[in-house]
C-alpha positions in Angstrom: 0.0 0.0 0.0 2.9 2.4 0.8 4.5 1.8 -2.6 1.2 2.4 -4.3 0.6 5.8 -2.6 4.1 6.9 -3.4 3.7 5.8 -7.0 0.5 7.8 -7.3 2.1 10.9 -5.9 5.1 10.5 -8.2 2.9 9.9 -11.3 0.7 12.9 -10.5 3.8 15.1 -9.9 5.3 14.0 -13.2 2.1 14.5 -15.2 1.4 17.9 -13.7 5.0 19.1 -14.1 5.6 17.4 -17.5 9.1 16.2 -16.4 11.0 13.1 -17.4 12.2 12.2 -13.9 10.8 12.9 -10.4 13.2 13.4 -7.5 12.0 12.9 -4.0 13.5 12.7 -0.5 12.3 9.9 1.7 12.8 9.2 5.4 13.9 5.6 5.5 14.4 3.3 8.5 17.9 1.7 8.4 17.9 -1.7 10.1 20.4 -3.6 7.9 23.6 -4.2 9.8 24.6 -4.5 13.5 22.0 -1.9 14.5 19.2 -4.4 14.1 19.8 -5.7 17.6 20.1 -2.2 19.1 17.4 0.1 20.6 17.1 3.5 19.0 15.8 5.4 16.0 18.1 4.4 13.1 16.6 6.3 10.2 18.0 8.7 7.6 17.0 10.8 4.6 17.5 9.3 1.2 17.0 10.7 -2.3 15.4 8.7 -5.1 15.0 9.6 -8.8 12.1 7.9 -10.6 12.2 8.0 -14.4 8.8 9.1 -15.8 9.0 9.5 -19.6 6.0 11.5 -20.7 5.3 9.3 -23.7 4.8 6.0 -21.9 4.3 6.9 -18.3 1.6 4.7 -16.7 0.8 4.2 -13.1 1.7 0.6 -13.3 5.1 1.5 -14.8 5.8 4.0 -12.1 4.7 1.5 -9.4 7.1 -1.0 -10.9 10.0 1.5 -10.9 9.3 2.7 -7.3 9.1 -0.9 -6.0 12.4 -1.7 -7.8 14.2 1.3 -6.5 13.1 0.7 -2.9 13.5 -3.0 -2.9 17.0 -2.9 -4.4 17.9 0.3 -2.4 18.9 2.3 -5.5 19.0 5.6 -3.6 21.5 8.3 -2.8 22.4 9.8 0.5 20.6 13.0 1.3 22.5 16.2 0.2 21.0 19.4 1.4 23.2 21.4 -1.0 21.6 19.7 -3.9 18.1 20.7 -2.9 
């Protein structure tokens, strides 16, 4: 459900702005390594870039890209200077 909501927002943003790629910043929990047995808030900001070509941008295609990016963790670390 979370992927679907994010895909809807990205597709709407791409269609309204008529851009070929949407960049978003997400707040992502980081429980990968040794911190999985620790107590605390281990989360960080991550930037994602979802390609949304205007010619063949469908909601299903955006959903597929979003799920692929998040599942394979194809994101960049947050950089405030870039924003």
